[in-house]
mmCIF file of the C-alpha atoms, coordinates in Angstrom:
data_MODEL
# 
_entry.id   MODEL 
# 
loop_
_atom_site.group_PDB 
_atom_site.id 
_atom_site.type_symbol 
_atom_site.label_atom_id 
_atom_site.label_alt_id 
_atom_site.label_comp_id 
_atom_site.label_asym_id 
_atom_site.label_entity_id 
_atom_site.label_seq_id 
_atom_site.pdbx_PDB_ins_code 
_atom_site.Cartn_x 
_atom_site.Cartn_y 
_atom_site.Cartn_z 
_atom_site.occupancy 
_atom_site.B_iso_or_equiv 
_atom_site.pdbx_formal_charge 
_atom_site.auth_seq_id 
_atom_site.auth_comp_id 
_atom_site.auth_asym_id 
_atom_site.auth_atom_id 
_atom_site.pdbx_PDB_model_num 
ATOM 1  C CA . MET A 1 1  ? -36.449 -4.711  17.325 1.00 0.00 ? 1  MET A CA 1 
ATOM 2  C CA . ASP A 1 2  ? -36.703 -4.963  21.102 1.00 0.00 ? 2  ASP A CA 1 
ATOM 3  C CA . LYS A 1 3  ? -37.061 -8.715  21.698 1.00 0.00 ? 3  LYS A CA 1 
ATOM 4  C CA . LYS A 1 4  ? -37.734 -8.186  25.390 1.00 0.00 ? 4  LYS A CA 1 
ATOM 5  C CA . PHE A 1 5  ? -40.860 -6.185  24.510 1.00 0.00 ? 5  PHE A CA 1 
ATOM 6  C CA . LEU A 1 6  ? -41.840 -8.613  21.746 1.00 0.00 ? 6  LEU A CA 1 
ATOM 7  C CA . ASN A 1 7  ? -41.540 -11.562 24.108 1.00 0.00 ? 7  ASN A CA 1 
ATOM 8  C CA . LYS A 1 8  ? -43.874 -9.768  26.512 1.00 0.00 ? 8  LYS A CA 1 
ATOM 9  C CA . VAL A 1 9  ? -46.338 -9.345  23.639 1.00 0.00 ? 9  VAL A CA 1 
ATOM 10 C CA . VAL A 1 10 ? -46.081 -13.076 22.932 1.00 0.00 ? 10 VAL A CA 1 
ATOM 11 C CA . ASP A 1 11 ? -46.670 -13.870 26.601 1.00 0.00 ? 11 ASP A CA 1 
ATOM 12 C CA . GLN A 1 12 ? -49.693 -11.564 26.690 1.00 0.00 ? 12 GLN A CA 1 
ATOM 13 C CA . ILE A 1 13 ? -51.312 -13.056 23.578 1.00 0.00 ? 13 ILE A CA 1 
ATOM 14 C CA . VAL A 1 14 ? -50.642 -16.582 24.841 1.00 0.00 ? 14 VAL A CA 1 
ATOM 15 C CA . SER A 1 15 ? -52.188 -15.665 28.216 1.00 0.00 ? 15 SER A CA 1 
ATOM 16 C CA . GLU A 1 16 ? -55.298 -14.383 26.401 1.00 0.00 ? 16 GLU A CA 1 
ATOM 17 C CA . THR A 1 17 ? -55.600 -17.623 24.417 1.00 0.00 ? 17 THR A CA 1 
ATOM 18 C CA . ARG A 1 18 ? -58.065 -20.004 26.019 1.00 0.00 ? 18 ARG A CA 1 
ATOM 19 C CA . MET A 1 19 ? -57.914 -23.670 25.115 1.00 0.00 ? 19 MET A CA 1 
ATOM 20 C CA . ASP A 1 20 ? -60.841 -25.945 25.866 1.00 0.00 ? 20 ASP A CA 1 
ATOM 21 C CA . PHE A 1 21 ? -59.372 -29.349 25.164 1.00 0.00 ? 21 PHE A CA 1 
ATOM 22 C CA . LYS A 1 22 ? -62.623 -31.118 26.024 1.00 0.00 ? 22 LYS A CA 1 
ATOM 23 C CA . GLN A 1 23 ? -64.587 -29.172 23.399 1.00 0.00 ? 23 GLN A CA 1 
ATOM 24 C CA . LYS A 1 24 ? -61.543 -28.876 21.115 1.00 0.00 ? 24 LYS A CA 1 
ATOM 25 C CA . ASP A 1 25 ? -61.975 -25.113 20.934 1.00 0.00 ? 25 ASP A CA 1 
ATOM 26 C CA . ILE A 1 26 ? -59.382 -22.401 21.024 1.00 0.00 ? 26 ILE A CA 1 
ATOM 27 C CA . HIS A 1 27 ? -60.396 -18.841 21.816 1.00 0.00 ? 27 HIS A CA 1 
ATOM 28 C CA . VAL A 1 28 ? -57.804 -16.371 20.587 1.00 0.00 ? 28 VAL A CA 1 
ATOM 29 C CA . PRO A 1 29 ? -57.815 -12.611 21.095 1.00 0.00 ? 29 PRO A CA 1 
ATOM 30 C CA . PHE A 1 30 ? -57.450 -11.887 17.393 1.00 0.00 ? 30 PHE A CA 1 
ATOM 31 C CA . PHE A 1 31 ? -60.553 -13.776 16.180 1.00 0.00 ? 31 PHE A CA 1 
ATOM 32 C CA . PHE A 1 32 ? -64.083 -13.150 17.401 1.00 0.00 ? 32 PHE A CA 1 
ATOM 33 C CA . THR A 1 33 ? -65.190 -16.768 17.521 1.00 0.00 ? 33 THR A CA 1 
ATOM 34 C CA . ALA A 1 34 ? -63.802 -19.986 18.904 1.00 0.00 ? 34 ALA A CA 1 
ATOM 35 C CA . ILE A 1 35 ? -61.789 -21.950 16.420 1.00 0.00 ? 35 ILE A CA 1 
ATOM 36 C CA . ARG A 1 36 ? -61.655 -25.701 16.379 1.00 0.00 ? 36 ARG A CA 1 
ATOM 37 C CA . TYR A 1 37 ? -58.302 -27.397 16.458 1.00 0.00 ? 37 TYR A CA 1 
ATOM 38 C CA . MET A 1 38 ? -58.170 -26.608 12.756 1.00 0.00 ? 38 MET A CA 1 
ATOM 39 C CA . LEU A 1 39 ? -56.236 -23.614 14.027 1.00 0.00 ? 39 LEU A CA 1 
ATOM 40 C CA . THR A 1 40 ? -53.221 -25.890 14.048 1.00 0.00 ? 40 THR A CA 1 
ATOM 41 C CA . SER A 1 41 ? -53.347 -25.884 10.251 1.00 0.00 ? 41 SER A CA 1 
ATOM 42 C CA . CYS A 1 42 ? -53.427 -22.098 10.457 1.00 0.00 ? 42 CYS A CA 1 
ATOM 43 C CA . LEU A 1 43 ? -50.414 -22.290 12.763 1.00 0.00 ? 43 LEU A CA 1 
ATOM 44 C CA . ASP A 1 44 ? -48.502 -24.075 10.015 1.00 0.00 ? 44 ASP A CA 1 
ATOM 45 C CA . HIS A 1 45 ? -48.581 -20.957 7.856  1.00 0.00 ? 45 HIS A CA 1 
ATOM 46 C CA . ILE A 1 46 ? -45.288 -19.168 7.514  1.00 0.00 ? 46 ILE A CA 1 
ATOM 47 C CA . ASP A 1 47 ? -46.871 -15.740 7.429  1.00 0.00 ? 47 ASP A CA 1 
ATOM 48 C CA . PRO A 1 48 ? -49.185 -14.599 10.189 1.00 0.00 ? 48 PRO A CA 1 
ATOM 49 C CA . PRO A 1 49 ? -52.913 -14.522 9.426  1.00 0.00 ? 49 PRO A CA 1 
ATOM 50 C CA . ARG A 1 50 ? -54.264 -11.076 8.641  1.00 0.00 ? 50 ARG A CA 1 
ATOM 51 C CA . ALA A 1 51 ? -56.336 -11.002 11.832 1.00 0.00 ? 51 ALA A CA 1 
ATOM 52 C CA . PHE A 1 52 ? -53.220 -11.697 13.906 1.00 0.00 ? 52 PHE A CA 1 
ATOM 53 C CA . SER A 1 53 ? -51.222 -9.011  12.093 1.00 0.00 ? 53 SER A CA 1 
ATOM 54 C CA . LYS A 1 54 ? -54.009 -6.475  12.492 1.00 0.00 ? 54 LYS A CA 1 
ATOM 55 C CA . HIS A 1 55 ? -54.336 -7.255  16.208 1.00 0.00 ? 55 HIS A CA 1 
ATOM 56 C CA . CYS A 1 56 ? -50.592 -6.812  16.776 1.00 0.00 ? 56 CYS A CA 1 
ATOM 57 C CA . GLU A 1 57 ? -50.464 -3.603  14.753 1.00 0.00 ? 57 GLU A CA 1 
ATOM 58 C CA . GLU A 1 58 ? -53.502 -2.013  16.415 1.00 0.00 ? 58 GLU A CA 1 
ATOM 59 C CA . VAL A 1 59 ? -53.002 -3.154  20.002 1.00 0.00 ? 59 VAL A CA 1 
ATOM 60 C CA . TYR A 1 60 ? -49.203 -3.196  20.284 1.00 0.00 ? 60 TYR A CA 1 
ATOM 61 C CA . GLY A 1 61 ? -48.102 -0.899  17.450 1.00 0.00 ? 61 GLY A CA 1 
ATOM 62 C CA . LEU A 1 62 ? -45.878 -3.538  15.861 1.00 0.00 ? 62 LEU A CA 1 
ATOM 63 C CA . ASN A 1 63 ? -44.440 -3.370  12.360 1.00 0.00 ? 63 ASN A CA 1 
ATOM 64 C CA . TYR A 1 64 ? -44.525 -6.333  9.980  1.00 0.00 ? 64 TYR A CA 1 
ATOM 65 C CA . ASP A 1 65 ? -41.123 -7.769  10.994 1.00 0.00 ? 65 ASP A CA 1 
ATOM 66 C CA . GLU A 1 66 ? -42.109 -7.590  14.654 1.00 0.00 ? 66 GLU A CA 1 
ATOM 67 C CA . VAL A 1 67 ? -45.460 -9.224  13.922 1.00 0.00 ? 67 VAL A CA 1 
ATOM 68 C CA . LYS A 1 68 ? -43.677 -12.085 12.154 1.00 0.00 ? 68 LYS A CA 1 
ATOM 69 C CA . TYR A 1 69 ? -41.385 -12.620 15.148 1.00 0.00 ? 69 TYR A CA 1 
ATOM 70 C CA . VAL A 1 70 ? -44.348 -12.630 17.539 1.00 0.00 ? 70 VAL A CA 1 
ATOM 71 C CA . TRP A 1 71 ? -46.276 -14.997 15.234 1.00 0.00 ? 71 TRP A CA 1 
ATOM 72 C CA . TYR A 1 72 ? -43.445 -17.537 15.089 1.00 0.00 ? 72 TYR A CA 1 
ATOM 73 C CA . GLU A 1 73 ? -43.076 -17.537 18.863 1.00 0.00 ? 73 GLU A CA 1 
ATOM 74 C CA . TYR A 1 74 ? -46.829 -17.627 19.474 1.00 0.00 ? 74 TYR A CA 1 
ATOM 75 C CA . ARG A 1 75 ? -47.507 -20.489 17.104 1.00 0.00 ? 75 ARG A CA 1 
ATOM 76 C CA . PHE A 1 76 ? -44.620 -22.513 18.576 1.00 0.00 ? 76 PHE A CA 1 
ATOM 77 C CA . ILE A 1 77 ? -45.991 -22.146 22.113 1.00 0.00 ? 77 ILE A CA 1 
ATOM 78 C CA . VAL A 1 78 ? -49.630 -22.845 21.186 1.00 0.00 ? 78 VAL A CA 1 
ATOM 79 C CA . THR A 1 79 ? -48.753 -25.813 18.989 1.00 0.00 ? 79 THR A CA 1 
ATOM 80 C CA . HIS A 1 80 ? -46.584 -27.207 21.783 1.00 0.00 ? 80 HIS A CA 1 
ATOM 81 C CA . LYS A 1 81 ? -49.468 -26.903 24.261 1.00 0.00 ? 81 LYS A CA 1 
ATOM 82 C CA . ILE A 1 82 ? -51.871 -28.666 21.885 1.00 0.00 ? 82 ILE A CA 1 
ATOM 83 C CA . ILE A 1 83 ? -49.447 -31.492 21.095 1.00 0.00 ? 83 ILE A CA 1 
ATOM 84 C CA . ASN A 1 84 ? -48.508 -32.055 24.725 1.00 0.00 ? 84 ASN A CA 1 
ATOM 85 C CA . TYR A 1 85 ? -52.098 -32.113 25.902 1.00 0.00 ? 85 TYR A CA 1 
ATOM 86 C CA . GLY A 1 86 ? -52.954 -35.245 23.921 1.00 0.00 ? 86 GLY A CA 1 
# 
């Protein structure tokens, strides 16, 4: 597992995540619609959502262990941004 590459994947997915704190919407590249802050409950899941896994597999060619690593890092960063905004 090349963590340097995986960290770049995390950075890319985070950069593609748009947060509208005023509307309480989060636009993520692995879902087609905006998701209300309820996404934070999704971020509590240990395993990545299927849409996230599929996105990482299809776009970046990651295996399941790599997807899990990227998910943990991604959810930490996004949760941190949400918590620190308020």
